[in-house]
C-alpha positions in Angstrom: -0.3 -0.1 0.3 1.2 3.3 -0.7 0.2 7.2 -0.9 -2.1 7.6 -3.9 -2.1 10.1 -6.5 -4.3 12.3 -7.6 -5.4 14.8 -10.4 -7.9 17.7 -10.1 -10.5 15.1 -10.8 -9.1 12.6 -8.4 -9.5 15.7 -6.4 -13.1 17.2 -6.6 -13.7 13.2 -6.7 -11.9 12.3 -3.3 -11.5 15.3 -1.9 -13.9 17.9 -2.3 -15.7 19.5 -5.7 -14.8 23.0 -5.4 -16.5 24.0 -8.6 -19.8 23.3 -7.5 -19.2 24.3 -3.5 -16.4 26.9 -4.0 -17.9 28.6 -1.1 -17.8 26.2 2.3 -16.1 22.5 2.8 -17.1 19.6 2.1 -15.7 16.7 2.8 -16.2 14.3 0.7 -14.5 11.4 1.7 -14.9 8.1 3.0 -11.9 8.0 6.0 -9.7 11.2 7.1 -7.4 12.3 4.9 -3.9 13.3 4.5 -2.4 15.4 1.3 0.9 16.0 0.3 1.7 19.0 -2.3 5.5 17.7 -3.0 7.4 18.9 -6.0 9.5 15.9 -7.9 12.9 18.0 -8.0 12.7 18.9 -3.9 15.1 16.8 -1.9 12.9 16.9 1.6 9.5 15.7 -0.8 11.7 12.3 -2.5 12.7 12.2 2.0 8.9 12.3 3.0 7.6 10.2 0.1 8.3 6.1 1.6 7.3 7.5 5.2 4.3 8.8 3.9 4.0 4.8 1.7 4.4 3.4 5.4 2.0 5.7 6.9 -0.7 4.2 4.5 0.5 1.2 4.6 -0.3 1.6 8.8 -3.6 3.7 8.3 -5.0 1.5 5.8 -8.1 1.7 6.0 -8.5 4.0 8.9 -6.4 7.4 6.7 -6.1 7.7 3.4 -3.1 9.2 2.3 -2.5 11.3 -0.7 0.3 12.5 -2.9 -0.2 15.7 -5.4 2.3 17.0 -7.6 1.9 20.4 -8.0 3.9 20.6 -11.3 0.9 19.1 -13.1 -1.7 20.8 -10.5 -0.7 24.8 -10.5 -5.0 24.6 -9.4 -4.5 22.7 -6.6 -1.8 24.0 -5.6 -3.1 28.0 -5.6 -6.9 26.4 -4.2 -4.5 26.3 -1.1 -2.1 28.3 -1.8 1.2 26.4 -1.5 4.0 28.5 -1.4 6.1 25.1 -0.3 6.2 22.0 -0.3 5.7 20.0 0.6 3.6 20.7 2.4 1.0 18.2 4.7 -3.0 19.0 4.8 -4.6 17.4 7.4 -8.6 16.6 6.7 -10.7 15.6 9.4 -14.0 14.5 8.6 -15.8 16.7 9.9 -14.7 20.5 10.2 -11.3 22.3 8.7 -8.6 20.7 7.4 -5.8 22.2 8.8 -1.8 22.7 6.9 1.6 21.9 8.2 4.5 23.1 5.8 8.0 21.0 6.0 8.9 17.1 5.9 7.6 15.7 9.5 8.9 14.0 10.9 7.3 10.0 11.3 6.0 10.3 14.6 5.5 13.7 14.1 3.1 13.0 11.4 1.6 9.5 13.5 1.0 12.2 16.5 -1.1 14.7 13.9 -3.0 11.7 12.0 -3.6 10.6 15.4 -4.8 13.7 17.0 -6.7 15.3 13.5 -7.6 12.5 11.7 -8.5 10.3 14.0 -8.8 12.0 17.3 -7.5 10.3 19.4 -5.0 11.8 22.3 
């Protein structure tokens, strides 16, 4: 199991249809999600990728882990105001998503997933 690459079309179906709902965040996923906004040339992004794949396996069925290439999906990057990569978007089932910038170590990611996405303290 590894992080799933999202295109704009995938995002509109699996995460949020911002085109038909521009004024309201309405999460469409079946599970909470973590979305990694990355670029192919980014060193920290390359270091983070295997960690996200591990987390995708460890949290299979509980959290969906996605990747968005900001070079290919400029509209999504602009929509979320991505100015540096990696940027991580934590999307809980209810409430607003939360953005974190920079490559986080695995223990910090696990803590954030448990607290923000799974409501485990």
